[in-house]
PDB file of N, CA, C and O in Angstrom:
ATOM      1  N   MET A   1     -26.540   7.547   3.319  1.00  0.00           N
ATOM      2  CA  MET A   1     -25.148   7.129   3.375  1.00  0.00           C
ATOM      3  C   MET A   1     -24.703   6.510   2.057  1.00  0.00           C
ATOM      4  O   MET A   1     -23.549   6.665   1.658  1.00  0.00           O
ATOM      5  N   VAL A   2     -25.597   5.820   1.388  1.00  0.00           N
ATOM      6  CA  VAL A   2     -25.246   5.175   0.119  1.00  0.00           C
ATOM      7  C   VAL A   2     -24.795   6.209  -0.899  1.00  0.00           C
ATOM      8  O   VAL A   2     -23.854   5.962  -1.653  1.00  0.00           O
ATOM      9  N   SER A   3     -25.454   7.366  -0.934  1.00  0.00           N
ATOM     10  CA  SER A   3     -25.062   8.387  -1.913  1.00  0.00           C
ATOM     11  C   SER A   3     -23.658   8.915  -1.636  1.00  0.00           C
ATOM     12  O   SER A   3     -22.922   9.241  -2.567  1.00  0.00           O
ATOM     13  N   TYR A   4     -23.282   9.002  -0.350  1.00  0.00           N
ATOM     14  CA  TYR A   4     -21.925   9.441  -0.020  1.00  0.00           C
ATOM     15  C   TYR A   4     -20.892   8.448  -0.534  1.00  0.00           C
ATOM     16  O   TYR A   4     -19.842   8.838  -1.044  1.00  0.00           O
ATOM     17  N   VAL A   5     -21.198   7.162  -0.394  1.00  0.00           N
ATOM     18  CA  VAL A   5     -20.282   6.129  -0.864  1.00  0.00           C
ATOM     19  C   VAL A   5     -20.145   6.209  -2.377  1.00  0.00           C
ATOM     20  O   VAL A   5     -19.035   6.142  -2.904  1.00  0.00           O
ATOM     21  N   SER A   6     -21.265   6.353  -3.080  1.00  0.00           N
ATOM     22  CA  SER A   6     -21.194   6.426  -4.539  1.00  0.00           C
ATOM     23  C   SER A   6     -20.478   7.704  -4.992  1.00  0.00           C
ATOM     24  O   SER A   6     -19.769   7.692  -5.998  1.00  0.00           O
ATOM     25  N   GLU A   7     -20.661   8.800  -4.256  1.00  0.00           N
ATOM     26  CA  GLU A   7     -19.936  10.032  -4.583  1.00  0.00           C
ATOM     27  C   GLU A   7     -18.438   9.843  -4.379  1.00  0.00           C
ATOM     28  O   GLU A   7     -17.634  10.314  -5.183  1.00  0.00           O
ATOM     29  N   LEU A   8     -18.066   9.159  -3.311  1.00  0.00           N
ATOM     30  CA  LEU A   8     -16.656   8.890  -3.044  1.00  0.00           C
ATOM     31  C   LEU A   8     -16.066   7.991  -4.119  1.00  0.00           C
ATOM     32  O   LEU A   8     -14.957   8.235  -4.595  1.00  0.00           O
ATOM     33  N   GLU A   9     -16.796   6.959  -4.501  1.00  0.00           N
ATOM     34  CA  GLU A   9     -16.329   6.060  -5.558  1.00  0.00           C
ATOM     35  C   GLU A   9     -16.179   6.800  -6.880  1.00  0.00           C
ATOM     36  O   GLU A   9     -15.226   6.561  -7.621  1.00  0.00           O
ATOM     37  N   ALA A  10     -17.117   7.699  -7.178  1.00  0.00           N
ATOM     38  CA  ALA A  10     -17.038   8.483  -8.412  1.00  0.00           C
ATOM     39  C   ALA A  10     -15.824   9.413  -8.382  1.00  0.00           C
ATOM     40  O   ALA A  10     -15.133   9.572  -9.389  1.00  0.00           O
ATOM     41  N   ALA A  11     -15.569  10.024  -7.226  1.00  0.00           N
ATOM     42  CA  ALA A  11     -14.407  10.911  -7.098  1.00  0.00           C
ATOM     43  C   ALA A  11     -13.111  10.128  -7.280  1.00  0.00           C
ATOM     44  O   ALA A  11     -12.186  10.596  -7.945  1.00  0.00           O
ATOM     45  N   LYS A  12     -13.045   8.936  -6.689  1.00  0.00           N
ATOM     46  CA  LYS A  12     -11.845   8.100  -6.829  1.00  0.00           C
ATOM     47  C   LYS A  12     -11.647   7.693  -8.287  1.00  0.00           C
ATOM     48  O   LYS A  12     -10.523   7.699  -8.789  1.00  0.00           O
ATOM     49  N   LYS A  13     -12.735   7.339  -8.962  1.00  0.00           N
ATOM     50  CA  LYS A  13     -12.664   6.953 -10.374  1.00  0.00           C
ATOM     51  C   LYS A  13     -12.156   8.122 -11.220  1.00  0.00           C
ATOM     52  O   LYS A  13     -11.289   7.946 -12.076  1.00  0.00           O
ATOM     53  N   ASN A  14     -12.699   9.312 -10.975  1.00  0.00           N
ATOM     54  CA  ASN A  14     -12.270  10.502 -11.717  1.00  0.00           C
ATOM     55  C   ASN A  14     -10.798  10.817 -11.469  1.00  0.00           C
ATOM     56  O   ASN A  14     -10.070  11.182 -12.392  1.00  0.00           O
ATOM     57  N   LEU A  15     -10.365  10.674 -10.216  1.00  0.00           N
ATOM     58  CA  LEU A  15      -8.961  10.912  -9.887  1.00  0.00           C
ATOM     59  C   LEU A  15      -8.065   9.926 -10.621  1.00  0.00           C
ATOM     60  O   LEU A  15      -7.053  10.314 -11.204  1.00  0.00           O
ATOM     61  N   CYS A  16      -8.436   8.659 -10.591  1.00  0.00           N
ATOM     62  CA  CYS A  16      -7.630   7.630 -11.261  1.00  0.00           C
ATOM     63  C   CYS A  16      -7.557   7.878 -12.762  1.00  0.00           C
ATOM     64  O   CYS A  16      -6.508   7.680 -13.377  1.00  0.00           O
ATOM     65  N   GLU A  17      -8.661   8.307 -13.350  1.00  0.00           N
ATOM     66  CA  GLU A  17      -8.668   8.615 -14.783  1.00  0.00           C
ATOM     67  C   GLU A  17      -7.769   9.813 -15.084  1.00  0.00           C
ATOM     68  O   GLU A  17      -7.053   9.820 -16.085  1.00  0.00           O
ATOM     69  N   ALA A  18      -7.808  10.826 -14.212  1.00  0.00           N
ATOM     70  CA  ALA A  18      -6.982  12.019 -14.417  1.00  0.00           C
ATOM     71  C   ALA A  18      -5.496  11.694 -14.265  1.00  0.00           C
ATOM     72  O   ALA A  18      -4.658  12.267 -14.962  1.00  0.00           O
ATOM     73  N   LEU A  19      -5.173  10.783 -13.360  1.00  0.00           N
ATOM     74  CA  LEU A  19      -3.775  10.414 -13.126  1.00  0.00           C
ATOM     75  C   LEU A  19      -3.213   9.520 -14.218  1.00  0.00           C
ATOM     76  O   LEU A  19      -2.015   9.558 -14.496  1.00  0.00           O
ATOM     77  N   GLY A  20      -4.062   8.722 -14.833  1.00  0.00           N
ATOM     78  CA  GLY A  20      -3.606   7.825 -15.893  1.00  0.00           C
ATOM     79  C   GLY A  20      -2.574   6.840 -15.377  1.00  0.00           C
ATOM     80  O   GLY A  20      -2.801   6.142 -14.389  1.00  0.00           O
ATOM     81  N   GLU A  21      -1.434   6.790 -16.061  1.00  0.00           N
ATOM     82  CA  GLU A  21      -0.390   5.827 -15.694  1.00  0.00           C
ATOM     83  C   GLU A  21       0.327   6.195 -14.399  1.00  0.00           C
ATOM     84  O   GLU A  21       1.112   5.399 -13.883  1.00  0.00           O
ATOM     85  N   ASN A  22       0.070   7.387 -13.868  1.00  0.00           N
ATOM     86  CA  ASN A  22       0.710   7.835 -12.630  1.00  0.00           C
ATOM     87  C   ASN A  22      -0.057   7.431 -11.377  1.00  0.00           C
ATOM     88  O   ASN A  22       0.320   7.814 -10.269  1.00  0.00           O
ATOM     89  N   VAL A  23      -1.124   6.666 -11.539  1.00  0.00           N
ATOM     90  CA  VAL A  23      -1.998   6.345 -10.408  1.00  0.00           C
ATOM     91  C   VAL A  23      -1.266   5.585  -9.302  1.00  0.00           C
ATOM     92  O   VAL A  23      -1.485   5.863  -8.123  1.00  0.00           O
ATOM     93  N   LYS A  24      -0.414   4.643  -9.653  1.00  0.00           N
ATOM     94  CA  LYS A  24       0.302   3.867  -8.627  1.00  0.00           C
ATOM     95  C   LYS A  24       1.236   4.756  -7.814  1.00  0.00           C
ATOM     96  O   LYS A  24       1.339   4.606  -6.597  1.00  0.00           O
ATOM     97  N   GLN A  25       1.913   5.678  -8.483  1.00  0.00           N
ATOM     98  CA  GLN A  25       2.811   6.591  -7.772  1.00  0.00           C
ATOM     99  C   GLN A  25       2.026   7.509  -6.843  1.00  0.00           C
ATOM    100  O   GLN A  25       2.483   7.807  -5.740  1.00  0.00           O
ATOM    101  N   TYR A  26       0.850   7.962  -7.274  1.00  0.00           N
ATOM    102  CA  TYR A  26       0.012   8.817  -6.430  1.00  0.00           C
ATOM    103  C   TYR A  26      -0.360   8.091  -5.143  1.00  0.00           C
ATOM    104  O   TYR A  26      -0.203   8.643  -4.053  1.00  0.00           O
ATOM    105  N   TRP A  27      -0.857   6.846  -5.260  1.00  0.00           N
ATOM    106  CA  TRP A  27      -1.277   6.089  -4.071  1.00  0.00           C
ATOM    107  C   TRP A  27      -0.077   5.781  -3.186  1.00  0.00           C
ATOM    108  O   TRP A  27      -0.209   5.759  -1.962  1.00  0.00           O
ATOM    109  N   ALA A  28       1.082   5.544  -3.774  1.00  0.00           N
ATOM    110  CA  ALA A  28       2.297   5.309  -2.981  1.00  0.00           C
ATOM    111  C   ALA A  28       2.662   6.566  -2.191  1.00  0.00           C
ATOM    112  O   ALA A  28       3.039   6.482  -1.022  1.00  0.00           O
ATOM    113  N   ASN A  29       2.550   7.726  -2.831  1.00  0.00           N
ATOM    114  CA  ASN A  29       2.836   8.989  -2.144  1.00  0.00           C
ATOM    115  C   ASN A  29       1.822   9.251  -1.039  1.00  0.00           C
ATOM    116  O   ASN A  29       2.188   9.739   0.031  1.00  0.00           O
ATOM    117  N   LEU A  30       0.565   8.937  -1.280  1.00  0.00           N
ATOM    118  CA  LEU A  30      -0.469   9.116  -0.260  1.00  0.00           C
ATOM    119  C   LEU A  30      -0.162   8.237   0.954  1.00  0.00           C
ATOM    120  O   LEU A  30      -0.314   8.666   2.098  1.00  0.00           O
ATOM    121  N   LYS A  31       0.263   7.023   0.694  1.00  0.00           N
ATOM    122  CA  LYS A  31       0.633   6.102   1.772  1.00  0.00           C
ATOM    123  C   LYS A  31       1.808   6.662   2.583  1.00  0.00           C
ATOM    124  O   LYS A  31       1.812   6.589   3.811  1.00  0.00           O
ATOM    125  N   LEU A  32       2.800   7.221   1.886  1.00  0.00           N
ATOM    126  CA  LEU A  32       3.936   7.833   2.579  1.00  0.00           C
ATOM    127  C   LEU A  32       3.487   8.999   3.454  1.00  0.00           C
ATOM    128  O   LEU A  32       3.994   9.183   4.560  1.00  0.00           O
ATOM    129  N   TRP A  33       2.537   9.780   2.956  1.00  0.00           N
ATOM    130  CA  TRP A  33       2.039  10.917   3.733  1.00  0.00           C
ATOM    131  C   TRP A  33       1.295  10.427   4.972  1.00  0.00           C
ATOM    132  O   TRP A  33       1.482  10.968   6.062  1.00  0.00           O
ATOM    133  N   PHE A  34       0.451   9.406   4.812  1.00  0.00           N
ATOM    134  CA  PHE A  34      -0.266   8.859   5.965  1.00  0.00           C
ATOM    135  C   PHE A  34       0.700   8.315   7.013  1.00  0.00           C
ATOM    136  O   PHE A  34       0.438   8.411   8.211  1.00  0.00           O
ATOM    137  N   LYS A  35       1.808   7.749   6.565  1.00  0.00           N
ATOM    138  CA  LYS A  35       2.813   7.208   7.491  1.00  0.00           C
ATOM    139  C   LYS A  35       3.754   8.296   8.006  1.00  0.00           C
ATOM    140  O   LYS A  35       4.691   8.007   8.750  1.00  0.00           O
ATOM    141  N   GLN A  36       3.506   9.541   7.612  1.00  0.00           N
ATOM    142  CA  GLN A  36       4.296  10.708   7.988  1.00  0.00           C
ATOM    143  C   GLN A  36       5.751  10.594   7.538  1.00  0.00           C
ATOM    144  O   GLN A  36       6.662  11.070   8.215  1.00  0.00           O
ATOM    145  N   LYS A  37       5.953   9.958   6.386  1.00  0.00           N
ATOM    146  CA  LYS A  37       7.289   9.858   5.799  1.00  0.00           C
ATOM    147  C   LYS A  37       7.589  11.070   4.918  1.00  0.00           C
ATOM    148  O   LYS A  37       8.750  11.419   4.703  1.00  0.00           O
ATOM    149  N   ILE A  38       6.521  11.714   4.406  1.00  0.00           N
ATOM    150  CA  ILE A  38       6.663  12.957   3.648  1.00  0.00           C
ATOM    151  C   ILE A  38       5.659  13.959   4.212  1.00  0.00           C
ATOM    152  O   ILE A  38       4.652  13.575   4.807  1.00  0.00           O
ATOM    153  N   SER A  39       5.943  15.237   4.020  1.00  0.00           N
ATOM    154  CA  SER A  39       5.058  16.287   4.527  1.00  0.00           C
ATOM    155  C   SER A  39       3.865  16.482   3.591  1.00  0.00           C
ATOM    156  O   SER A  39       3.858  15.994   2.461  1.00  0.00           O
ATOM    157  N   LYS A  40       2.871  17.195   4.079  1.00  0.00           N
ATOM    158  CA  LYS A  40       1.694  17.525   3.264  1.00  0.00           C
ATOM    159  C   LYS A  40       2.123  18.344   2.058  1.00  0.00           C
ATOM    160  O   LYS A  40       1.610  18.153   0.955  1.00  0.00           O
ATOM    161  N   GLU A  41       3.056  19.247   2.266  1.00  0.00           N
ATOM    162  CA  GLU A  41       3.543  20.083   1.171  1.00  0.00           C
ATOM    163  C   GLU A  41       4.227  19.238   0.097  1.00  0.00           C
ATOM    164  O   GLU A  41       4.025  19.459  -1.098  1.00  0.00           O
ATOM    165  N   GLU A  42       5.037  18.270   0.529  1.00  0.00           N
ATOM    166  CA  GLU A  42       5.700  17.382  -0.432  1.00  0.00           C
ATOM    167  C   GLU A  42       4.677  16.544  -1.193  1.00  0.00           C
ATOM    168  O   GLU A  42       4.797  16.349  -2.402  1.00  0.00           O
ATOM    169  N   PHE A  43       3.672  16.051  -0.472  1.00  0.00           N
ATOM    170  CA  PHE A  43       2.629  15.265  -1.125  1.00  0.00           C
ATOM    171  C   PHE A  43       1.892  16.116  -2.153  1.00  0.00           C
ATOM    172  O   PHE A  43       1.693  15.687  -3.289  1.00  0.00           O
ATOM    173  N   ASP A  44       1.488  17.323  -1.757  1.00  0.00           N
ATOM    174  CA  ASP A  44       0.756  18.206  -2.669  1.00  0.00           C
ATOM    175  C   ASP A  44       1.578  18.541  -3.910  1.00  0.00           C
ATOM    176  O   ASP A  44       1.062  18.524  -5.027  1.00  0.00           O
ATOM    177  N   LEU A  45       2.840  18.842  -3.712  1.00  0.00           N
ATOM    178  CA  LEU A  45       3.722  19.175  -4.833  1.00  0.00           C
ATOM    179  C   LEU A  45       3.818  18.005  -5.808  1.00  0.00           C
ATOM    180  O   LEU A  45       3.702  18.184  -7.020  1.00  0.00           O
ATOM    181  N   GLU A  46       4.030  16.816  -5.270  1.00  0.00           N
ATOM    182  CA  GLU A  46       4.152  15.629  -6.118  1.00  0.00           C
ATOM    183  C   GLU A  46       2.816  15.300  -6.798  1.00  0.00           C
ATOM    184  O   GLU A  46       2.796  14.899  -7.961  1.00  0.00           O
ATOM    185  N   ALA A  47       1.709  15.469  -6.078  1.00  0.00           N
ATOM    186  CA  ALA A  47       0.392  15.197  -6.661  1.00  0.00           C
ATOM    187  C   ALA A  47       0.123  16.136  -7.836  1.00  0.00           C
ATOM    188  O   ALA A  47      -0.367  15.706  -8.880  1.00  0.00           O
ATOM    189  N   ARG A  48       0.442  17.409  -7.664  1.00  0.00           N
ATOM    190  CA  ARG A  48       0.257  18.368  -8.764  1.00  0.00           C
ATOM    191  C   ARG A  48       1.115  17.993  -9.965  1.00  0.00           C
ATOM    192  O   ARG A  48       0.672  18.075 -11.110  1.00  0.00           O
ATOM    193  N   ARG A  49       2.352  17.580  -9.688  1.00  0.00           N
ATOM    194  CA  ARG A  49       3.251  17.178 -10.776  1.00  0.00           C
ATOM    195  C   ARG A  49       2.685  15.973 -11.525  1.00  0.00           C
ATOM    196  O   ARG A  49       2.705  15.939 -12.755  1.00  0.00           O
ATOM    197  N   LEU A  50       2.184  14.994 -10.790  1.00  0.00           N
ATOM    198  CA  LEU A  50       1.632  13.794 -11.419  1.00  0.00           C
ATOM    199  C   LEU A  50       0.376  14.115 -12.233  1.00  0.00           C
ATOM    200  O   LEU A  50       0.154  13.535 -13.296  1.00  0.00           O
ATOM    201  N   LEU A  51      -0.438  15.035 -11.731  1.00  0.00           N
ATOM    202  CA  LEU A  51      -1.679  15.385 -12.432  1.00  0.00           C
ATOM    203  C   LEU A  51      -1.432  16.189 -13.705  1.00  0.00           C
ATOM    204  O   LEU A  51      -2.272  16.199 -14.605  1.00  0.00           O
ATOM    205  N   THR A  52      -0.292  16.858 -13.784  1.00  0.00           N
ATOM    206  CA  THR A  52      -0.033  17.698 -14.961  1.00  0.00           C
ATOM    207  C   THR A  52       0.847  17.013 -16.000  1.00  0.00           C
ATOM    208  O   THR A  52       1.173  17.621 -17.019  1.00  0.00           O
ATOM    209  N   GLN A  53       1.231  15.785 -15.768  1.00  0.00           N
ATOM    210  CA  GLN A  53       2.067  15.063 -16.748  1.00  0.00           C
ATOM    211  C   GLN A  53       1.224  14.551 -17.887  1.00  0.00           C
ATOM    212  O   GLN A  53       1.746  13.921 -18.806  1.00  0.00           O
TER     213      GLN A  53
END
């Protein structure tokens, strides 16, 4: 189980590094998706936009 946690932490670190200054907006969008305020498609579209900036 420990290796899964470290893999998850590494993935989160890599994501945050890839997002750069857009990291706060990404997590805000993820929160909106979890609360069903935006659709999966809207989240994916915005995530791709943030990752390519």
